Every structure is written in structure tokens, then in C-alpha cells.
N, C-alpha and C positions, 0 to 999 in steps of 0.2 A: 745851439740857440741862434747863432749868427746865420747858419744855413737856413733855418726856419724863417728868419726875417727876410733873407734874400728871396727865398721861395715865394713868400707872401707878397713881396713887392713885385715880383715878376707876374704873379697872378693878377695884380692890379693893372699892370701895363698891357696885358693881353688885349683887352678892349673888344672882345667879341660879344658885344651886347646886341641881342635881337631887338629891333624897333617895331615889333608887331602890335603892340598895344600898351596901354598904361599899366596893366598888371605886370607884364614882363619888365617894363622899365622900373617899376617899383621894386620887384624882386631883385633886379640887378643893383639897384641903388642900395637896398638893404645889405646885399652881399658885399658891396663896396665899403659900406660903413663898418660892417663886421670885420672885414679884413683890415681896415685901418685901425680899428680898436685893438685887434689882436697884435698888430705890429707895434702899437704904442705900449701895450702891456709887456711884450717881449723886450722892447728896448729898455723899459724900466727894470725888468728882472735881470738883464744881462750884466750890468755892473755889480749887482749883488752876488750873482753866481760867480763872477770872476774873482771877487774878493773872497768868497768862501773857498774856492779852489786854491787861491793863493795862500790862504791861511791853513789849509788842510795839512794834517800831518802825513808824512810820507810813510812812516812805519809806526811800530807799536810805541807804547808809553815809555819803554826803557831805551829807546833809540835816540841817539844824539844827532842824527842826520836832519838837517833843515831843508826846507823847500828850496832855498836859494843855492844850496850846495849842488843841486841837480842842474841848475841853469847858469853855469859859469861860462862867461865869454873868455875863452883862453887866449884870443888874439890880442886883447887889450892889457893883459897882465905882463908885468916885467918878469925877467927870469928869477929874481929873488921871490917875487910873489908866487910864481909857479912852483918853485921849490918848497915854499912854505905850505902851499896848498897840497902838494903831493905828500909831504910829511904828515900833514893833518889827516889826509885820507888814509895813510898807512896806519897811523895811530887808531883811527876809527875802525879800520879793518881788523886790527889786532883786538880791539875792544869787542867787536862783534863776534870774532872767532872765540874769544874767551867766554863771552856770554853764551854762545851756542854750545860750547863744550860743557859749561856748568849746567845748562839745561838738559843736555843729553845725559850727563852723570846723574842728575836728579831724577830724570825719567827712568833711567836704568835701575837706580836704587829703589825707587818707588814701585817699579814693576816686580823687582825681586821681593820686596816686602809684601806686595799683594799676593804673590805666589805662595810665600811662606804662611801668611795669615789664612789664605784660602785652604791650604793643606791642613793647617791646624783646625780650621772650622770644620772641614769634612771629617777629620779624626774625631773631634768632639761630638759631631753629629752621630757618627757610628757608635761612640761610647754611650751616648744617650739612648740610642735605639736598643743597644744591648741591655742597658739597665732597665729600660722600659719593658722589654721582652721578659727579663728576669722577674720584674715586679708583677707582670700579668701572669706569668707562670706560677709564681708563688701565691698569688691571690686565688688562682684556680685550685691549686693543690694545698692551700693553707690548712684546711681541717685535717688532712692526711698527716702533715708533719706535726701537728699539735698532739695527736694521740700516740705517736711513737715515743717511747721513753728513751732518754739518753743514757749512755754508759757513764760510769763514775769518772772515767778519765777524759771525757769530752769537755770542752770549755763552753761556757755560756757567753754569747756575744752581747755586749752592752753597746747600743748604737752610738752613744756619746764617747765612751772611753775605750772601746775595743774589747778584746777577750778578757773575761773575768776569771781569775784563778780561783780554784776551789779552797785554797788554804785560807783560814780565818785569821783576821787581824793584820794581814799584809796590806800595805798601802800601794796603790798603783802609781807608777810614775806619770807625771803630767804629759799629755800629748801635745806635741809641737804644732802650732797653728801654721797653716800653709798660706 
């Protein structure tokens, strides 16, 4: 922003105005006014932008590093203040390292969980495809199986309770819910 202000001021100082007619003089006058207005606007915006930069966070929301920590004048600090500053930065470093390790551990565990869930999803999709193929095959061959008689020793399958025994009066044990 400061560079733009300096550049525009240099543009004003050049002074290569052609004096060939009133139209040229008017154009240069308008150019001069426009440059002055843009310089004034930039000068108004400069303090606001400096304040925004000053208040900007250096790192993420869980970081405890402040903007002033990056601009420390070490020449004016006493040895005790230097020692305190070094210790504070060491504590900050260990905090950041532990945060990094916890995030790495979380990322690793979530990636393992994702792989496990993805494998289970593909397994269940395969099971569904097998069941769907069996259903389609049984629907195609349904009338064939209905006309074939069963032997007396074969069991009848009840879809809710499983195999039904041919003995009369016996009660089936309850099926455990999954």
C-alpha cells in the first residue's frame, strides 16, 4: 500500500504535460485530480490495514502464539527477561509438539477406523449382492420348487423362527435378537 502511494506521488511529480491545446490540458488536469483522489483513499485505508495486520492471528484457533511474540526486540531485554522469554517459548514449543502428536494420533486412529468401516461396508455389499442374486434365482425357479415334494425327514423353514421340527407339541426355544 505504501509502495502504491509513493508510486502515485512520483507519477504526479513527473510533470510531462503536453501544452498543445485545451483538451490535452483538461485531460492532464483530470488525470492529476484522479491521482490525488486515489492517493487520499490509499492514505485513509493504510492505517486500517495496518491495524488489521497487527490484530491478525498468526496461527490457528488453538495456538497461543501472539503477534507481539514474533516482533520482540531482544536488545532492550534484560538477561532475566530473556531467560523468561526463552522458557516461555520452550513451554510453547512443548505445547505445540504435544498438540501435533495428539492430532497425528487422532488422524491415525480415524484412518484405521475408516479402513475398518470401509472393509465392513464392502463385505456387507457383497453379502447383499449374494442375497439379491439368491432372491432373483429363487424368484425365477420358484414354481419348480413348489411342485417338488419334501421327504418326511426334511425340515420346514419358518422365516421368523427358523427350522420347524415335525414333532407335534414341542415348543421352539426363543431366538436371540442380534
